[in-house]
Backbone as CSV, one residue per row, in Angstrom:
resi,resn,N_x,N_y,N_z,CA_x,CA_y,CA_z,C_x,C_y,C_z
1,MET,0.681,-1.142,0.089,-0.055,0.033,0.061,0.942,1.420,-0.088
2,LEU,1.907,1.214,0.742,2.859,2.427,0.892,3.539,2.489,-0.486
3,LEU,3.788,1.375,-1.077,4.602,1.549,-2.406,3.687,2.149,-3.460
4,SER,2.393,1.807,-3.614,1.578,2.244,-4.428,1.332,3.903,-4.294
5,ARG,1.280,4.277,-2.934,1.089,5.761,-2.710,2.119,6.577,-3.377
6,ARG,3.552,5.877,-3.048,4.651,6.665,-3.500,4.758,6.618,-5.071
7,PHE,4.212,5.518,-5.671,4.276,5.581,-7.063,3.348,6.559,-7.769
8,SER,2.096,6.699,-7.036,1.050,7.518,-7.570,1.484,8.995,-7.321
9,CYS,2.201,9.196,-6.175,2.733,10.676,-6.032,3.698,10.873,-7.125
10,ALA,4.749,9.929,-7.430,5.509,10.400,-8.346,5.006,10.506,-9.808
11,LEU,3.952,9.822,-10.025,3.203,10.035,-11.364,2.563,11.386,-11.439
12,ALA,1.856,11.808,-10.185,1.215,13.074,-10.093,2.303,14.299,-10.408
13,ARG,3.400,13.908,-9.958,4.470,15.031,-10.216,5.078,15.036,-11.694
14,ALA,4.775,14.131,-12.596,5.216,14.036,-13.907,3.785,13.689,-14.787
15,PRO,3.117,14.892,-14.790,1.868,14.643,-15.593,2.009,14.197,-17.090
16,SER,3.116,14.535,-17.589,3.304,14.363,-19.214,3.446,12.672,-19.279
17,LEU,3.664,11.936,-18.325,3.774,10.532,-18.261,2.487,10.083,-18.230
18,VAL,1.618,10.751,-17.326,0.254,10.091,-17.053,-0.667,10.297,-18.194
19,ARG,-0.590,11.355,-18.878,-1.430,11.751,-19.895,-0.848,11.222,-21.284
20,GLY,0.128,10.395,-21.440,0.742,9.982,-22.480,1.324,10.866,-23.517
21,ARG,1.714,11.891,-23.045,2.378,13.006,-23.811,4.113,12.674,-23.610
22,PRO,4.527,12.789,-24.795,6.075,12.553,-24.656,6.639,13.857,-23.968
23,LEU,7.743,13.385,-23.197,8.600,14.491,-22.772,9.221,15.552,-23.865
24,PRO,9.112,16.704,-23.395,9.803,17.790,-24.466,11.481,17.321,-24.532
25,LEU,11.974,17.315,-25.754,13.311,17.048,-26.126,13.976,18.340,-26.065
26,ARG,15.238,18.388,-25.531,16.151,19.438,-25.695,16.772,19.700,-26.977
27,ALA,16.734,20.811,-27.438,17.373,21.034,-28.771,18.838,20.808,-28.589
28,ALA,19.487,20.294,-29.690,20.966,20.189,-29.616,21.582,21.456,-29.919
29,PRO,22.806,21.680,-29.428,23.330,22.993,-29.447,23.678,23.127,-30.970
30,ALA,23.525,24.441,-31.506,23.744,24.947,-32.919,25.032,24.538,-33.266
31,THR,26.159,24.853,-32.390,27.485,24.577,-32.978,28.099,23.646,-32.051
32,PRO,28.912,22.854,-32.365,29.509,21.897,-31.549,30.674,22.577,-30.528
33,PRO,30.777,22.117,-29.418,31.893,22.706,-28.672,33.204,22.825,-29.344
34,ALA,34.057,23.938,-29.087,35.211,24.015,-29.866,36.207,22.907,-29.338
35,PHE,36.911,22.713,-30.367,37.946,21.600,-29.941,39.257,22.391,-29.398
36,ARG,39.511,21.947,-28.288,40.694,22.384,-27.430,41.811,21.398,-27.503
37,PRO,42.980,21.750,-28.077,43.905,20.743,-28.110,44.634,20.701,-26.619
38,PRO,45.250,19.586,-26.163,45.635,19.408,-25.098,46.939,20.368,-24.787
39,PRO,46.835,20.601,-23.393,47.921,21.768,-23.036,49.374,21.231,-23.587
40,ARG,50.081,22.063,-23.932,51.536,21.750,-24.321,52.384,21.578,-22.968
41,ARG,53.117,20.445,-22.905,53.930,20.277,-21.873,55.431,20.369,-22.533
42,LEU,56.310,21.138,-21.921,57.581,21.000,-22.559,58.479,20.372,-21.455
43,MET,59.337,19.720,-21.815,60.302,18.995,-21.046,61.728,19.241,-21.395
44,SER,62.648,19.389,-20.708,64.117,19.703,-20.907,64.795,18.441,-21.426
45,SER,65.528,18.584,-22.233,66.455,17.562,-22.784,67.790,17.811,-22.503
46,SER,68.569,16.820,-22.192,69.965,16.933,-21.884,70.842,16.934,-23.111
47,SER,70.196,16.689,-24.359,70.956,16.700,-25.650,71.024,18.182,-26.120
48,SER,71.763,18.414,-27.091,71.881,19.596,-27.871,70.686,20.061,-28.539
49,ALA,69.503,19.070,-28.637,68.354,19.443,-29.431,67.497,20.676,-28.532
50,GLY,67.771,20.728,-27.344,67.002,21.575,-26.448,65.732,21.262,-25.859
51,TRP,64.852,22.130,-25.972,63.508,21.763,-25.556,62.810,20.919,-26.489
52,GLN,61.749,19.794,-25.953,60.876,19.190,-26.925,59.517,19.103,-26.531
53,HIS,58.714,18.757,-27.351,57.304,18.732,-26.848,57.299,17.149,-26.208
54,ALA,56.698,17.075,-25.168,56.348,15.917,-24.271,55.744,14.783,-25.011
55,SER,54.598,15.223,-25.796,53.789,14.148,-26.284,54.197,13.839,-27.915
56,ARG,55.097,14.428,-28.403,55.542,14.262,-29.709,56.739,13.288,-29.756
57,PRO,56.526,12.302,-30.739,57.607,11.222,-30.971,58.818,11.987,-31.633
58,PRO,60.088,11.533,-31.477,61.169,12.110,-32.177,60.954,12.120,-33.887
59,PRO,61.403,12.935,-34.472,60.995,12.831,-36.040,61.775,11.754,-36.506
60,PRO,61.016,11.085,-37.767,61.593,9.953,-38.245,62.958,10.403,-39.087
61,PRO,63.915,9.371,-39.133,65.019,9.607,-39.932,64.873,9.915,-41.281
62,PRO,65.594,10.487,-42.041,65.388,10.816,-43.440,65.541,9.531,-44.317
63,PRO,64.724,9.430,-45.408,64.783,8.253,-46.155,66.136,8.063,-46.727
64,PRO,66.712,6.929,-46.934,67.848,6.598,-47.588,67.901,7.001,-49.068
65,HIS,69.058,7.426,-49.580,69.125,7.985,-50.984,68.870,6.944,-52.045
66,PRO,68.410,7.424,-53.249,68.016,6.344,-54.229,68.962,5.222,-54.579
67,GLY,70.140,5.338,-54.296,71.114,4.243,-54.639,71.259,3.283,-53.546
68,ALA,70.489,3.485,-52.417,70.548,2.446,-51.194,70.032,1.009,-51.723
69,GLU,70.601,0.024,-50.880,70.051,-1.143,-51.081,68.591,-1.467,-50.745
70,LYS,67.932,-2.347,-51.292,66.610,-2.605,-51.024,66.246,-2.923,-49.646
71,ASP,67.093,-3.561,-48.700,66.664,-3.914,-47.466,66.793,-2.405,-46.694
72,GLN,67.820,-1.497,-46.986,68.072,-0.258,-46.485,66.806,0.442,-46.625
73,LEU,66.304,0.488,-47.807,65.102,1.418,-48.190,63.934,0.784,-47.292
74,PHE,63.675,-0.475,-46.965,62.696,-0.926,-46.208,62.929,-0.592,-44.783
75,ARG,64.004,-0.465,-44.363,64.324,-0.169,-42.994,64.134,1.288,-42.814
76,GLY,64.347,2.039,-43.858,64.101,3.598,-43.710,62.547,3.987,-43.632
77,LEU,61.896,3.038,-44.581,60.463,3.366,-44.646,59.850,2.696,-43.179
78,GLU,60.276,1.637,-42.756,59.708,1.153,-41.419,59.978,2.233,-40.448
79,ALA,61.172,2.910,-40.354,61.286,3.852,-39.277,60.538,5.097,-39.568
80,ALA,60.112,5.381,-40.894,59.463,6.738,-41.136,58.051,6.475,-40.575
81,LEU,57.611,5.193,-40.905,56.289,4.813,-40.636,55.850,4.378,-39.312
82,GLY,56.888,4.078,-38.538,56.851,3.634,-37.209,56.353,2.334,-36.884
83,THR,56.517,1.525,-38.005,55.948,0.054,-38.025,56.974,-0.761,-38.805
84,THR,56.888,-2.068,-38.610,57.806,-3.036,-39.349,56.837,-3.623,-40.432
85,PHE,57.462,-3.989,-41.556,57.039,-4.813,-42.592,57.076,-6.231,-42.249
86,SER,55.966,-6.847,-42.710,56.213,-8.514,-42.572,55.691,-9.138,-43.596
87,SER,56.237,-10.313,-43.921,55.987,-11.169,-45.160,54.928,-12.151,-44.635
88,GLU,54.576,-12.192,-43.300,53.480,-13.061,-42.758,52.077,-12.690,-43.380
89,PRO,51.268,-13.773,-43.694,49.902,-13.410,-44.236,49.217,-12.486,-43.237
90,LEU,48.127,-11.623,-43.752,47.296,-11.038,-42.822,46.242,-11.774,-42.168
91,ALA,46.043,-12.871,-42.795,44.808,-13.790,-42.355,45.250,-15.074,-42.040
92,PRO,44.864,-15.876,-41.237,45.318,-17.213,-40.827,45.217,-18.111,-42.153
93,PRO,46.165,-19.024,-42.279,45.903,-19.878,-43.580,44.623,-20.738,-43.270
94,PRO,43.939,-20.910,-44.567,42.694,-21.881,-44.389,42.936,-23.197,-44.057
95,GLN,42.080,-23.866,-43.352,42.120,-25.279,-42.917,42.196,-26.027,-44.401
96,PRO,43.103,-26.986,-44.573,43.095,-27.716,-45.810,41.727,-28.641,-45.804
97,MET,41.449,-28.763,-46.981,40.289,-29.738,-47.386,40.870,-30.988,-47.788
98,ILE,40.558,-32.197,-47.143,40.872,-33.378,-47.522,39.958,-34.047,-48.446
99,LEU,40.410,-34.464,-49.730,39.595,-34.952,-50.757,40.017,-36.349,-50.901
100,VAL,39.046,-37.366,-50.945,39.484,-38.833,-51.008,38.990,-39.280,-52.369
101,ILE,39.857,-39.931,-53.024,39.540,-40.340,-54.535,39.712,-41.874,-54.272
102,SER,38.556,-42.644,-54.350,38.485,-43.946,-54.040,37.726,-44.736,-55.234
103,GLY,38.185,-45.966,-55.463,37.570,-46.713,-56.451,38.067,-48.021,-56.718
104,PRO,37.650,-49.099,-57.254,38.210,-50.269,-57.489,39.338,-50.153,-58.558
105,SER,40.185,-51.221,-58.358,41.349,-51.072,-59.283,40.862,-50.912,-60.983
106,GLY,41.919,-50.070,-61.470,41.465,-49.764,-62.978,40.330,-48.993,-63.305
107,VAL,39.787,-48.251,-62.288,38.622,-47.336,-62.606,38.982,-45.918,-63.028
108,GLY,40.335,-45.297,-62.751,40.743,-44.251,-63.178,41.049,-43.377,-62.202
109,LYS,41.494,-43.798,-61.000,41.742,-42.897,-59.988,43.010,-42.002,-60.256
110,ASP,43.970,-42.607,-60.837,45.451,-42.039,-61.177,44.941,-40.987,-62.315
111,ALA,44.113,-41.125,-63.389,43.881,-40.254,-64.318,43.073,-39.011,-63.856
112,VAL,42.251,-39.147,-62.747,41.617,-38.060,-62.118,42.913,-37.288,-61.234
113,ILE,43.644,-37.925,-60.581,44.637,-37.148,-59.815,45.691,-36.450,-60.694
114,LYS,46.114,-36.930,-61.851,46.780,-36.411,-62.952,46.194,-35.203,-63.439
115,ARG,44.908,-35.252,-63.662,44.126,-34.074,-64.226,44.023,-32.868,-63.018
116,LEU,43.858,-33.398,-61.829,43.910,-32.275,-60.831,45.342,-31.621,-60.747
117,GLN,46.318,-32.462,-60.721,47.751,-31.821,-60.936,47.998,-30.828,-61.939
118,GLU,47.352,-31.054,-62.998,47.609,-30.200,-64.128,46.640,-28.868,-63.758
119,GLU,45.610,-28.994,-63.328,44.628,-27.992,-63.238,44.842,-26.901,-62.046
120,ARG,45.187,-27.530,-60.946,45.422,-26.820,-59.711,46.910,-26.981,-59.126
121,GLU,47.490,-25.783,-58.888,48.628,-25.694,-58.276,48.565,-25.707,-56.900
122,GLY,49.502,-26.210,-56.179,49.667,-26.104,-54.602,48.697,-27.113,-53.911
123,MET,48.501,-28.042,-54.586,47.568,-29.104,-53.972,48.774,-30.090,-53.654
124,HIS,48.247,-30.819,-52.349,49.240,-31.670,-51.754,48.651,-33.216,-52.104
125,PHE,49.301,-33.935,-52.798,48.769,-35.421,-53.013,49.629,-36.362,-52.327
126,VAL,48.725,-37.175,-51.574,49.195,-38.147,-50.679,49.806,-39.328,-51.535
127,VAL,51.082,-39.740,-51.233,51.669,-40.958,-51.755,51.640,-42.148,-50.831
128,THR,50.887,-43.215,-51.271,50.584,-44.372,-50.603,51.776,-45.255,-50.594
129,ALA,51.901,-45.921,-49.589,53.104,-46.893,-49.103,52.419,-48.393,-49.647
130,THR,53.288,-49.079,-50.221,52.895,-50.384,-50.617,53.985,-51.292,-50.521
131,SER,53.819,-52.697,-50.220,54.680,-53.561,-49.963,55.075,-54.470,-51.478
132,ARG,54.314,-53.887,-52.526,54.591,-54.748,-53.746,55.742,-54.375,-54.541
133,ALA,56.101,-54.988,-55.529,57.555,-54.607,-56.131,57.237,-53.460,-57.037
134,LYS,58.042,-52.629,-57.506,58.104,-51.485,-58.310,57.796,-52.158,-59.770
135,ARG,56.991,-51.340,-60.414,56.504,-51.809,-61.899,57.612,-50.889,-62.766
136,PRO,57.647,-51.233,-63.966,58.481,-50.427,-64.898,57.909,-49.027,-65.150
137,GLY,58.644,-48.029,-65.064,58.186,-46.728,-65.208,57.690,-45.973,-63.823
138,GLU,57.583,-46.555,-62.802,57.078,-46.076,-61.519,58.285,-45.586,-60.743
139,VAL,58.077,-44.377,-60.046,59.020,-43.799,-59.419,58.704,-43.932,-57.839
140,ASP,59.764,-44.340,-57.126,59.634,-44.415,-55.742,59.460,-42.912,-55.044
141,GLY,58.585,-42.748,-54.212,58.128,-41.474,-53.456,57.236,-40.607,-54.396
142,LYS,56.959,-40.812,-55.698,56.114,-40.264,-56.489,54.840,-41.050,-56.651
143,ASP,54.900,-42.388,-57.143,53.752,-43.057,-57.548,53.354,-43.839,-56.093
144,TYR,54.360,-44.453,-55.531,54.197,-45.042,-54.234,55.453,-44.889,-53.548
145,TYR,55.449,-45.277,-51.979,56.594,-45.462,-51.371,56.680,-47.061,-51.165
146,PHE,57.770,-47.516,-51.918,57.923,-49.123,-52.093,58.710,-49.462,-50.941
147,ILE,58.067,-50.195,-50.069,58.638,-50.807,-48.813,58.542,-52.364,-48.731
148,THR,59.309,-52.997,-47.912,58.997,-54.373,-47.831,58.035,-54.577,-46.980
149,LYS,57.334,-55.922,-46.733,56.504,-56.290,-45.984,56.925,-56.098,-44.494
150,GLU,58.106,-56.420,-44.245,58.491,-56.151,-42.776,58.472,-54.791,-42.514
151,GLU,58.722,-53.959,-43.208,58.835,-52.393,-43.075,57.483,-52.080,-42.849
152,PHE,56.305,-52.613,-43.546,55.002,-52.154,-43.651,54.486,-52.672,-42.286
153,LEU,54.780,-54.010,-41.886,54.341,-54.429,-40.629,54.908,-53.591,-39.332
154,THR,56.006,-53.094,-39.536,56.639,-52.308,-38.505,55.846,-50.861,-38.417
155,MET,55.362,-50.421,-39.548,54.736,-49.142,-39.678,53.177,-49.419,-38.896
156,ILE,52.691,-50.583,-39.204,51.398,-50.925,-38.507,51.681,-51.022,-37.011
157,GLU,52.564,-51.767,-36.546,52.970,-51.773,-35.261,53.041,-50.405,-34.403
158,ARG,53.708,-49.446,-35.156,54.010,-48.123,-34.563,52.895,-47.327,-34.812
159,ASP,51.749,-47.562,-35.317,50.636,-46.757,-35.683,51.030,-45.631,-36.569
160,GLU,51.668,-45.765,-37.720,52.294,-44.686,-38.482,51.351,-44.669,-39.675
161,LEU,50.392,-45.496,-39.814,49.585,-45.413,-40.940,48.069,-44.767,-40.654
162,LEU,47.584,-44.208,-41.579,46.286,-43.617,-41.241,45.074,-44.657,-41.529
163,GLU,45.460,-45.512,-42.461,44.617,-46.667,-42.954,45.440,-47.481,-43.711
164,TYR,45.207,-48.973,-43.777,45.934,-49.960,-44.558,44.949,-50.932,-44.994
165,ALA,45.427,-51.804,-45.832,44.734,-52.955,-46.388,45.538,-53.903,-46.936
166,LEU,45.197,-55.149,-46.953,45.981,-56.167,-47.563,45.152,-56.388,-48.790
167,VAL,45.871,-56.136,-50.189,45.087,-56.149,-51.293,46.067,-57.329,-52.173
168,TYR,45.326,-58.252,-52.798,45.912,-59.552,-53.475,47.364,-59.892,-52.863
169,GLY,47.353,-59.953,-51.571,48.810,-60.382,-50.878,49.906,-59.373,-50.630
170,GLU,49.395,-58.125,-51.027,50.404,-57.012,-50.762,49.598,-55.817,-49.967
171,TYR,50.573,-55.229,-49.069,50.131,-54.248,-48.292,50.014,-52.934,-49.009
172,LYS,48.978,-52.127,-48.780,48.890,-50.854,-49.209,48.332,-49.872,-47.943
173,GLY,48.790,-48.605,-47.783,48.394,-47.813,-46.863,48.898,-46.403,-47.012
174,ILE,48.179,-45.609,-45.922,48.519,-44.029,-46.147,49.443,-43.787,-44.917
175,PRO,50.721,-43.399,-45.071,51.467,-42.942,-43.826,50.847,-41.801,-43.325
176,LYS,50.740,-41.532,-42.156,50.309,-40.445,-41.374,50.897,-39.175,-41.571
177,GLN,52.274,-39.164,-41.784,53.107,-37.947,-42.117,52.769,-37.529,-43.327
178,GLN,52.118,-38.172,-44.388,51.595,-37.383,-45.545,50.477,-36.623,-45.351
179,VAL,49.768,-36.891,-44.414,48.558,-35.980,-44.053,48.932,-35.115,-43.001
180,ASP,49.626,-35.196,-42.254,49.973,-34.172,-41.247,50.921,-33.109,-41.556
181,SER,51.755,-33.319,-42.583,52.578,-32.346,-42.973,52.074,-31.481,-44.109
């Protein structure tokens, strides 16, 4: 009861709210306030330069002459701009997309991969490890990693393969280092 009396008293003092009229708005000033620069503070310098402004950085060094080396030119520009140049990318590298080309023997997986290599630069293709013998024209490390069955079984024991299978009595698999790197 006491709360409702206080509320109604407050409403009685603000008739514009009770009658549904909006409150009058104050007009914005016709001109914005004048800009005032911060006060200048001078500080003494022990060097021969004399007095310096406290908030100003020292003037940049003059740029190198036109015959200067490229790295000297960059250092001069960096000093003049107050920042360093970097060859690092401005955005983080995108996450790689893993594309699996799978199919039975002789279906044309290698033809698809060869065409992708022709069309797209910078793609990383995984080289499969196999325990079979190298065929004429195949290149170790390009077509397959040709290893012995014993080496393949060691890779299985060390969990160094992403996946593997026994195909026609020979092992084939993808070394994890091919995907991780």
